[in-house]
N, C-alpha and C positions, 0 to 999 in steps of 0.2 A: 496229315491225312495219311491213312493207311492202305495199302493196295487191296483191293477186292480179292478175296480167295475164289476165284472164279476161273474154271477151265473152259466156259463159253462165253465169249467177250463180243458185246456188240460191235460191229465194223467202225471204224474210223475212217470213212472213205475207202474200203477196201479189205481190211481184215474182217474175218467171219464170226457170227455167230454160230453159223451153221457148222464148223468143223470143231471137235474135240480130241483132245490128246487122250492117251490110252489111260492116263490117270483119271481125266476127268470122266471117261466114261466108266471106270471102275466105281468111282465115287458117286456119282450120278444113279447109276445102276443100282448100287448097293442102297441108297437111300429111298430110291422111288419104289424099289420090289421089297422092301424089307416088310411090308404088310400091305394089306390092301389088295384091290384087282391086280392082276397081271395086264400090262399093256404093251405095244409094240408101236417102234415109230421108226422114222428113217431120217437121214441127213445129206446135206451135200456140202462141198467145200467152199461153194459160192455163198456169200452172205446174202442173208433173206432169201435164199434159194432161187436167186434172180436169174442164175444159169442152171436150168435143169433140163439138160438136152442130151442126146445120143452120145455126147463127148464126156458127160458127167459120170463121175464114179458115185453111186448111191450106195450109202452105209444102211444097212438094216440091224436092228437092236430090238432084242426081245427082253422083258422085264419081267423074271418070272422062274418056277423051278420045274414047270411041265413042260419043256420045250422037247421037240423030237427033231425037228428039220424045218426048212423053208420050203413054201410051195410057191414056184415061180415059174413063169412060161419058158416053153423050150426055147423061144427064140433069144432070151435072155441069157447071159452067164453069171454064175454065181462063183465067188471064191471057194466056199464050202459050206453048203448048204446046211451041215450038221451042227454049225456052230451057232448060238445065238447071236452074236455079234459078226457080221460077215460084210462083204460089198458085192454090189450088183451092177451089171453093165448091160442097158439095152441098147443094140446097134441101129434099131428103127424106130421111127416116131410112133406114137400112139398110145393108148391105154393098156396097161398092163395090171393083171390081177395079181395080188401078193397076198400071202398071210403065213404065218407060221402054223405048222401042225403041233398040236400039243395032246398032252395026254387029258381025256375028258372032253368037256363041250368044245365046240369049234370057235375058235378065235375068229373076230369080224376081219372081212377081206378088205383091203384098199384096192382102189384102182388108180396106179400111179399114172399120170400123164406125161411122158416124155416128148419134149418137144425137139425139133429140128430147127438149129439157128446157125447163123454164120457168126455170131456173136459170141466170142470164146474168152475174151479177156476182159479184165476189169481195171479201173483205176485207183490207186492206192495213194493217200496222201497224209502229211504230217504238217503241222502248223507249228509256226514260231511267231511269238509276239513281240512287237518293238513299241514300248510304250513312249519312246521320246518323238516320234512322229505318228502314234496311233496307226500303225499298218500291221498287216500280216502278212508273214512270208509262207506262201503254200507251195510245199515241195513235192511234186507229183512224180510217180514213174507206174509205167503200166505192168501189169503181173497175170499169169495164168494160174488160177486157182487150183488147177490140177496138178500143177508142179511147183507150187510155191511152198516155201519155208513154213514152218510151224508158227513163227513169230507174225508173218504177214497174214496167216489164217487168223491169228488170236488178235490182230490188230495193234500188235505191240511193237512192231518192226520201226527201228529208228533210219534205216538205210535199205535199199533193195537188196534181196538175196542174187547170189551169181547168176541165176536163171532169168530173174526180173532186170538185172542191169543189162545181160545180153539182148533180151526181148525189147525193152526199151529204146536201147544204141541202134538196133536194126531196124526199128519201127521210125525213129528218127531219121535214119538215112533213105527211108521211103518217103520222107514227107511229113511224119506225124508230129504234131506239136499240140498239147493241149491247150485249152482258152476256158476261162471262167466266166460263165454268164450268170448275170444277176436277175432273178425271177421278177421281182417286183420295179425296179427302176431302169430294167433292161440294158444295163451297163456291161460292158466287155473288157476283160483284162487278159492279156497274153504274157507269155514269158518274156522277161526282156532279154536273156542271154541263150546262148545254145546250151544243148544238152550236155550236162557234166556227170560223170561217173552214173549214168543213167537215170539222172533224175532232172527234171524241168523246175524251175524256181518262178513262181508268179507271186508278186507283190499286190494286194487288195487292202484298200482301208478297212479299219475296223468300223463297224456300224450295226446300229439296232434294228432301223427300220427297211434294210435291204440285206438282211442275214441268210436267206434262202437263195442259195447258188446251185450251179450245177456246172461239173467239170465235162468239157465235150472236146472230143478229138476231131481231126481232120478225117475224111472217108479214106483211110489208108488200110489195105489188106495185107496181111502176113499170114502164110500158110492158111488161106482160104478163111481168116479169121479176122473180125473187128473188134474194136475195144468198145465197150458199152459206156454211155453217158452214166454219170455219176450224179445223183443229187446230195447235195450238203447243206450243212447249217453253220454258218459262220458268223458269230457276233462277238461283243466283247467278251473277255473270258469272264466267267462268273464264279465267284468265289462260294465255298463252302463256310458255315459258321463252325469258327475251330472248337475242338474239344478242350475243355478245361478241366485240368485234374481236381478231384474232389467233388464234382458235380455229380447227381445223382440221375438215373434213367427215369425216361417218361414215356408211358406205353399206354397200349389199350388194354381193356379188362382180361385176364387171364383166361385163355382159351378162345378169344373171339378171333375174326377173321382179319386178314391184313388191311390196312386202310391206308390208302396212297393219295398224292396228287401230284400232277405234273403240270408245268408251266404251259398255257396254251400256245405259245410261240416257239418255246424252245424246250422241244420234248426231251431233251438229255437231262435237264434239270427236275428232279423229282424227291418228294419226300415221302417215306414210308414209315409207316408207323406199325409195329408188330406188338404182340402181347409180353415183348421183354425188353425192347429198345425203339428207338426211333433214329432213323437214318437219313441222311441227305447227300445227293450225288449230282454232279454237274454234267457226267459223261456216261449216263445209262449204267450206272454202278460197274463200270470197268475200276473204277474206285470209288471210296464213299468215306463220311465221317459218321459218328455218332452224335445226335444233338442231347445233350442232357441240360438240366435245369438246376440252378445253385440251390443248396440245401436251406431248410426253415422257411421257405415260402409256400410251398405245397406240402400237405400231408400226404401219406403214403397212399390213402384211397385215391386222393386226386392225382396224384402223379400216375396211377394206374388205370385211369378212367378216361382217357382220351377217346372221344368219339368222331372226331371229324378234324381235318387238318386242311390247311389252306398255304399255298406257297404263294407269297406275293415280294414285289420289289422292296418292300421294307422288313421283310423277313418271314419267319414260318408263324402263323397262327395256329394256336391249340384251341378247340372248343371242349370244355370239361365241367359239367354239371350246370351247365346255362350261363358260363362264363368265359369271355375269351382273354387268352393270355399270348404274348407275343415273344417270340425268342428271335433277337437280331444280333449283329455284331457289337451292340452296344448294351446288351443286358437283358433279361428277363422281366417283363413288366405285366400288369394286369390291364387290360383294355377295358376302362369305364368312362366316368365323367371325366376324366381328364383329358379324354378323345372326343368327347361329346357323346358318348356311348352310355347305355345303362350298365350298371355295375353288376346286375344278375337278371335272371329272367330272359336271358335271350334263348330263342328257341333255334336259331341256326345262323350259318353263313354260306354265302357261295360267291364265286367269281366267275369269270368270262370263260366259256368252254372252247370257244374258235377264235383264231387268231387272224383278226383284220388290223392289219399294222396302217392301211389306207382308208380313209373312210371322209366324206364330207359333213361337216359340223356348221351349218349356218348360224345358229343362234349363239350368243356370246357368253352361254354356259359352258360346262365342261362335262366329259364323258367320265361317268363314273367306272369302277372296276371292281368293286366289290359292294356286298348287299349284306346286311344285318337285320335280322327282324326279331321281334316278340310277338307274343299273341296278338297285340293290337297296333305295333307301330312298325314302320320300316326306316332303316337307316341305310345311306349311301356314302360308301368312302371313295376318295379321290386319292391322286399321289400324294406321298408324304403323310400318309396317315391322316388326311382331313376328311372328317367325317359330318354328316348333316341329315337331321331329320326330313324324311322326304315325304310321308304320308302316313295317317292314321285309318283305322278302320270306321271312325265317324266320319272322316271326309270321304272314304271310299263308299260308305252308304248314300251320302249326297251325290255323287259321282254317277253311281249305278242307279239312282233313284229307289234304293230300297226302303221298305218300312222301318221306321226308327226302332220298333220293338222286336224285331229280329236279332238274332245273334250272328255276329260275324267276326271271323277271327281268319289269321293269316295261317294258312296252311305252307306254304314255302315261297320262296323267291329264287327266280332263276334267270340267267341271262339267255335269249334266245340265239338262233343263228344270225340274227339281224345284228349289225355292229352297233345300232343305237338303241335297241330295245330291251326292256325289262319285262318278264312275265310273273304276275303276281298271282297265285293259287291261294283261293278263299276258301274257308268251310262255312258254308250257310245253312242255318236251320232255324226252326221256329221251336218245338218242345226240346229237341236237342237230347232225346234218351235213346233212340234206336239207330235212326240212320243221319245222314247229313248229306247235302250236294257240295258239289266242288266246282267252283266259279273258277274262270280264268279270265283275266283282263291284262292285256299287253299295254305298255306304257312306251312311247318316243321320246327319248331324252331331247331330241331336237325340235321337234314340231309341238312338245310339250301335250300331246293328246293321247287319250286313253280310249282303247278299243276293247269290248266285250267280245270274247270269242264264244263261240257255239260249242261249248264244253260242259253240259249239265252232267257230271257224274254223279249217280248215287252210290254210297258206300256206307258200312257201319260206321258209327259214331267215333270208334277209336281207331280206326283203319289210318294206316300212312303210307303214301305213295312218294315216288322218287321220280321225279322228272328228267329228262333229258332231250334239248332241242336238237334237231337234225341240221346238218350242213346242206341247207338248202334254201332256193329264193323264196318259195312259199312257205307260210310258217307250217312246220311239223314237228311232232314230238313223241318221244316214247315215255311212259307212265306204268312204272312197276310197282307191286308191292311184294310180299315173299313169295308167291305161287305164280302169278300171273303178268304178263306185259301187254298193255293197252297202246294201240297206236292210233296217232290222229297224224293223216298225210293231207297234202295238197291243200292248205288253208283250211284244214279240219272239214274237209269235205269227203275224205274216205277215211273211216274209222272202225275200229272193232278189237277185238282181243287176238292175240297173236297164236294162231291155231297151229299143229303138228299135223302131219298126215293121218296121224290115228284118230284125228278130231279132238284132240285135248287142247283146252285152252289153259288147264293147269299143268304148269312144266314140273311141280313137284312129283306128280304121279309118274313121270316118265324118267326119274332121277333119283327112285329109291326114296322119296319122300324129302330130299334136300331143299334148302330153299334158295332163292335166288342171291348171289353174293354180289355181283357186278354185272353192269351192262356196257358194253365199249362200241361206241358209234366212232367210224373213222370218216376221212375226207372223201373216200370212194363209194359211200353209202353202204357199207358191211355194217351190219347189226350182229353182235355176238353177245350171247347172254351165258354167263357163266354161274353153275350153280356152286354152293359152298364144298360139294364134293367132287367138283371138277369137271361134271359133267356139262357139256357145252351145246347150245342151240344157235343156229344161224339163219339169218334172214338178210333181206335187203329192204332197202328206203322203197317204200311205195308198194311193197308185197305184204299179204295179210297173213302168211304163213311160214311156219319156221321148220327146220329140220334138224335132228340130232346128230351132231358131228362124231367122228371116229373119237374113242378115246386116246387121249394125248399122255397124260399124267395119272398117277394113282391117285384115289380117292381120299386117301390121308395127308397128302402132301398140300403145306400151305402154298398158295400160288395165287399170283395176280397178273394181269395183263396189261401192257404198256403199248406206246406208239413209238418207234424210233426215229432217229432224224430223217428217215426217208418216208416216214409216215406209214411203215408196215410193223405188224404185230410181233411183240415178243413175251414169252413168259419170264417173271421172276420167282425164285423158289427161295423159300427161307425155311432153315432147319433149325434144330433146339440149340445147335450150339454156335449160334449166331453166323452159320455158313449161310450166305447169299449166292445164287446162283442164277444166271441168265441165259434163255434157250430162245432162238428163232422160232417163230411158229408160221408154217407154210398155210396161211388160211386160204389162198387161191388153189392150192394143189388139192388140200382137204376138201374144199367147197366142190371143186370138179370130181374129186372120187365120189362123194355122197350124192351128188345131183346125177350123176351117172347111172348109181345104183338105183336112185328113185325115177329113172327115166325124165329128169326134168332138164330140157334142153333150151339152149338160147335160141329164140325165135330169129335172129338175125345173124350174119356172118361177120359184119364188121359195122363199127360205129367211128368215124372220124369227125375232127371238128378242127379249124385254125384258132381255136380261141387259147391264145398262149398265155394270157395273164388274168388274173383274178380281179384286177381293179384297172378302169379304164375311166379317163377325165374326157368331158364332151364340154367344149367352150362353143359360144355363139359362132355359127357359120359352119362348124365341124360336123363330121358325121363319121359314124362307126359300121364298117363292114365285115360281118363275120359269116360263116358258114358250117353248115354240119351236115354229115353224109352218112346213109344208111344203106347197107348192101344185105338184101335177104332173099331168101327162095322165091322164085316166082310164086304169084298168087296168095302169098301172105298178107298182102294189104297193109304193110307197116308204113309209117311216115314219122316225120320229126316233129316234137312239139316244142315250142316256145312259149315259156310262162313269166311273168314278169310280176313283182311285188314293190309297190311303193308309189309314189305321187304320179298322177298321169300327165306327164310333162314331154314326153316322146312321141315322136311319130315313128312307125315303123312299117318299112316297107317289106314285102314277101315277094322272094321270086323262088319258085319250084320249077328243077328240070327234073327228067326223067329218062332212064336208060334200061333196056333191056338185052340182056346178051347171055347165051349159053345156061338159059335157064335161072339166072339170078338177076334181081332189079335193083338199080343203083338209083337212089332219089336224093336230092341235094336240096338242102333249104338254104337259100342266100338272104341274110336278114340285112338291113339297113336301119341304123338308128339315128335321128336327126331331129332337128327341131324348125318349124317356118313360122318364127314369129318377129315382126318387125317394131323393134324399140324405138323406132325413130319418130319424133313429134308427139309422144305420148305425155299426159298430163302428169302421170304417178311413174316415173321411170324405175325408180329403186323398189317402188311396190311391186312394179311388175316383173322386175328381174326376180325378186324374192318369190314370187308366186310361182315362177317357172324354172327353178333351181331345187335340188334335192338328190337324192339317194336311191337309185333304182336297182332291184336286185334282179338278174336275169339267170333263168336256168333253160338248159336245152337238153332234151332228153329224148329216146325213143318212145313211140307211142305204146309200145308193150315190150316188156323184157321179163326175165326170170332170175333166180339165183345162180343159174348157171351163166349168166353174164357178167363180163369182168368190171367196167365202169359204167354204169347206165345212165349217168348224167353229168353235165358241165355246169357249175354255178361260178358267176362272175357278177362284178357290181359296174353300174355306170354312174358316175358322179358327174350331175349337169350343174356347172357352176364355175367357180374361180379355183383355179390351181394355184396356190400359193407358192407353188416353185416357178411359176412362170414369170417373166421378168422382161423388159426391153433396155436396149442400150444404145447408143449412137454410134454407127461405125465410125472406126478411127480413133475412138477415145479409150483411155484406160487408165486405171489408179497404178500402175506400175510402169516403171522403164523412164521415171524421170527424176531429176534431182529436186528433192524437196527442201525448201528453206522457209523458216517463219516469215511473213511477210502481210503488210496491209496496205491498202491503197484507198485511195479517196475519189469520189464520184461528185463532181461538181454539181451543185444543187440545181442549176438550170436543165441538166441533163436528166433528171428524172421525170416519170410520168407525172407524177403530183409533186412539184417542186416543194422544199422544204425551206425553213428559214436560215440553214447553213448547211455548209458541205456535209455529204455522209462517208463516213469512214468504215472501211469493211475489212474484217481480218480474214484472210484467205484460209477454208477450211479444207486440206488436202484430203482428208479421209473421204469428205463427202463429194466434195467437187471432182477430184481425180487431178490427171495432168491435163493443163490447158493446152489447147492448138493455138498456135501463134499463126496470125493471117495477116497480109498487107492489107492496106484501106481498098485497094483495087479489087481484091478478092472477092468474089460473092461466094456464098456459104448455103449449100443445099443439104439438111441434114438426110443421113440414109439410116433409118430406124431398123433395126434387129430385133427379132424374137429369140428369147432363149427359155430352157426349163433346166432343169437338173441334170439333164444329160447333155447339155450345151446349146449349141447353135441350132435353131429350127429352120426360120425363114426370115426374109426380109419382109417388114411391114410395109403393105400397099394401102393401107386405110388412112382416112384422113387424120392428120394431128395439129396441134398447135404448141407453139413455143413461146415464153415469156421469160423475161430476165427476172430472177427472183428477188432482185435487191431494188426493182421499181425503176430501172433505167427505161427510156423511151428514146434514146439517140440513136436508133437503127430502123430500117424499115424495109419492104418488101418489094422486089422489082416489079411482080406481076400486078395487073390493076384488075379490079373486079370485070369490067369489061373484057380484058385479055383472056380472063378465066371462063367467061361464057354466062357470067351473071345474068339473070334477067330481072333483078332486083337489087337492091343494096344488100351485101352480105353482113354477115355478123363480124364486127371487130372487138378488138379489146376496150377501145373506148365507148363503143355502143354498151358491151356487155357490163362494165364497170359501172355505167350510169345506171343500167336497170337493177343492177345487184351491189348497191352501195353498201348493205349493211354485210356483205361477205368479205373475207380475205380474199386477197388477189387469186389465190390458187383454185378458189370454189366459184369464181363468179362465172366461169365458162369451162363446160364439158359436156359428155356426150348426154347427159340428161337435161339439156337446154339447147342442144345444137339443132339448128334449122338451116337447111340448105338454101341457095338462092338461085336455083335452076328452075324454077317454076313460078308462072304469074300469078297463082293461087297462094303462095306464100310469102310473108314480108310486104315491105314498101318499097316504091319506086323512089329514087334519088340517084345521086351523083355516082355513076359507075366508075368515075377515073380515081376513087380512092384505092390504096393498096388492097390486094385480097392477102389477107393474113393466115389463111389456112394453107397446109402445105401436104402434099402427098408425093408417091414416088415418080408419078408421071406427069404432074402440073409444071414442072420446071420453076417453081416458084422458089426464088432464094433470098436470103439476107444479104442486105448490103449495108455499109458502114459509114458513119460521117468521115469526111474528109479532112476537117479541121483540126482533129485531135485523136489521140491513140486513146485505149481504154481496155479495161477487163471486164468481160461479160460473163455473167452465170447463168445459163438458161435452165430451164426445165421443159421438157417436153411431155405433152400428155396425147394421148389417142383420143381423139373427137368423136369416131364413127361409133353411135350408140349400138350398131349391130355387129361389132367386132369382138368384145370380151366381155366377161363377167367380172374381170379383174379391172381395177383402176390402175392401169398402167401407165406409169411415168419413169423418167431418167433425167438426171442431170447431166451437163456438159458446160465446159468452160473454154471461151475463146478470148486469147489477146491478140487486139490490132495493133500493128504498128507501120511505120513508114516516114517518109519526108512529108513534110508539111507542104503543100503545092505553093508553088510562087504565084506574085500576083499578075495580072492580066498586062500585055505588052502595050496596049492601047493606054492603059491607066497611067503604066509608068512613062508612056512618050508625053501624054498630057501634062503629067505632073512636071515633067521636065521643060516642056513648052512654056507653061506656066511661069516656072522658077526662072528659066532665061529671059522670058518678056519682062518679069518682074526686075530682074538685073539689069537690062538693058534701059528700061523707064527711069530707074533710079539713077543709073549712069547720064542719062540724057538731060535727067531734071538737075543733077549735080554740076553738069556742064553749063547749064543757062545760069544757074545760081552763080556760079564761079564767074561767069562772064559779066554778069552784072556786078559784081564787086569789082572785077577789073576795071570796068568802064568808068565806073565812078570814082577810082583813085587816078584814072588819066586826066580826067576832066578836072578833078580837084586835087590842087597841091597837097602834099602831105604836110607841109607845114607853111601856114598863111603868117604874112609879116606882120607883126602887132601894128595896130593902127595909133596914130600920135592923136594925142587928145588935145582939144582946142583949149587954149588958155583964155581967159577974159582979161 
């Protein structure tokens, strides 16, 4: 990668594109004034002109040879009005008419608006990446643009200047400490250490879905000045495709206008195609590389005929002569049948224009990010270059109920402002000789529904239109050809051709016959139409007229407009010697100047709201309250409008307050979005849930506004459904902090809820079960369930929940009975639910889909209320208690049972190990046993006594040896 030869670099958190070195001024002036019309412009040292106040030095520059002197108001001081490049300072706030006096016709006059503000300082930051732990170290300091070093103004400083170091250190002693706030996930990161050498160090994780951040400081004042908050974009570092020696340039046709594409979420990532080269940058052209292709793949004519380019996560896609080619880190390939795309005949390719990092996708499908079409087919592309045919014109005829004999071809395919919708523009005709009609159908990738919009546009048969959808809640788009811009606002209820004050809808007539080069629409509702000769027209969303802006660049300079990381506009110039130069464009100041001249004033003084985010999740039982306030001169009759687009699944409560003081009216609209649906006892729980979830786009805007108003609307999403970042856990349990060792344990078969033929051996899964809690037999256990999201702890769960042992143990019970819990009939139990749902696994037999309470006579059946009550909540004091005869390991799963608590199936696992001495036997039982034993002993003793006495007496009465009897002789 080589350094961009630019003297005007976009700010990297504080360096400014508004500042130019002397050499940069000379180079730019020489190029811009070499030929074409003379123009003049002004600069501020502050990046993006964000500080343009009475304290600012305004640099005036004139491009041309007819300059005499500057005409400035007497209240302002000019360094030397006879020089075409000079400095201006206006000490009082207000509009100031400034113009150069030249030989010949008068130059146009600008009305520079100089504000008064106590914001004088800005944050500057540098980023260091640590891939070992995927973190970013953000080095931050405060600086004064009016007294900063050139490196700070150009965004190339690696450390603070002496003035900035002193300023930051002084503010730190007063209590200043910057903090980084993330916009989407609402996380906060602070500096871990004290200020060192005038800098603070803040460590944040690398992320893709939370890249938009803001550097904010404490409300510390120094020399009557504050530090302005600074919006930055911090994501994973993105690499450019490296240049390869020997590769050949790829470009657009010779003499054509610049072609470019920027990433919808990372504006700093851009691909630019000129008629000489193709360039890629990931830092808004502070640096860049050339994209070249291998030889012998494309012919010279093909290499010089790029007409469209797309930057995707998989590489850079070129559209050449009806064929798509992919340039990536892995090489250069033709995108055809190997990727499930046509080999040729492709009519166009498009990708998403607006960045919706978060959205709710209910169906099991995927959200596409690329659309490719031919005359009769549309293909959708997904991550990793997976393409699938989406629809054909034959199928669309059936969907739209069109006659088979008519001719229907695809004009173009574009992604809308809705994160899940695709717009298909169709050419429709019968004879197809002179004119055609252009139809518009919108497809929702989540609901799979087609909607035909009211856009019957009659056009010549060979006409081509370029659509661009607005960043708005209600569908709206800009459609242009070479000469005119068509608008379709407020869900196609406000339509027409963009008109100038002179009554012309043909913008070419007001730009010396030039044709439209590009139309840029930003997140603030600004519409900027740039002609090929660099004449520009300005309008706003929901406004049907446009004004021609002051000339900013020569009509012969090749230029294109981009958005920087703060969402503000800058010009990119390309010159014949491959010089690329960037320059901030002060659209707000230019719009104020031109609207003051046309006497177009904003009908209100201020429009405020507390809508801090673009995405909100609403779960069951939750409500979102926002407010919007408008301040306007009395008797203007303005009010705040709330508009929504999407499924009708939300209730809205309006509360309007009104106040009048000192000739001004303040009207505040308080909006509360909620649902009032009872999911308990429904026959189709999951179907009812599906019908009441979805994505709703909301916009809040004043009832009337003009081009002179700054930000006319606020757009945000409300997703009603399950936030997949939400989860529950049982208090006191963790997966860390315990010694892990591999072990198994055996559950005796008699302890199982459904006994087996043999004992059950279980291997303990530390990763899933976490650290077990050891409890004595005598300790009862009441689980405290807590709710978390990706920001951490939210609250304790008060809803009903159930627990069960996942391996089927049933040797535990609950201390509360159904009667003690207030039941009027028998409550649901695990045994009863298993009996009712024998075909389901244990974890599915009981849940919010079939829960019925026991506190009504009209529900359930009477029965024994002395059974254990197996439902727990935070207040019913129902505890689990354990058998006393043995120890054991219990792995429980907890599930939220309340059907009105969440759209998510909230479950968690925790483990408990019981221990303790097995209780001794009863004293009475021991005494009885000993008594029987003693009685038996004495009985045997007495019996043995009599037995021996009998023997003794027998031997007393009978001699031991009887004398032998004499035998009688005959």
